[in-house]
C-alpha positions, 0 to 999 in steps of 0.5 A: 267494747264492740270491735270488728272480728279480727280485732276481737280475736287479737284483743281476746288472745292478747296474753297468748295463753289459755285462760283455763290453763291448769284446769281439767286435763291441761292445755293442748293446741293453739290459743283461740278466741272463744265466745262465752255466750255463744254466737248462736245464743246472741243471734237467737235473741236478736243481739247480733250487734254484740257478737264482737264485744270483747267482754264476751271472749276468752282465750282458750287452747284448742282443747278447752275451746272444743270441749266447751263448745261441744258441752263435753266439759263446760268451764266452771262459772268461777273461772269465767272473766269478770267482764263476761259476767258484766256483759251478761248482766247488761244484756239480761243473760246472766240466767244463760250463764247460770244454765250453761256454766255451772258453779263449782259446787253445783253438778252440771246436768251433763256430768 
């Protein structure tokens, strides 16, 4: 479902807690709406119309959002919402998820 940016944030953050609570070093900071497939990746592929699809968002605390965006600690693939997998398949970007979000048993190149 594609919505405007303000509604996207509200829908993604509606639970008011970090989707990744309990993983890694714990949560810190306010809850933010994070893109799973980056805005940059979508734009590069001419998919700007999908920037604000709620299936491509996840609520993350400031720390988890920052660490993932900087590629310091990507979320394990198994922790991504099922809707994100569906979104990626529909846009033929499941390979992108494979590249950016490793499965738990596969070490990430940056680890």
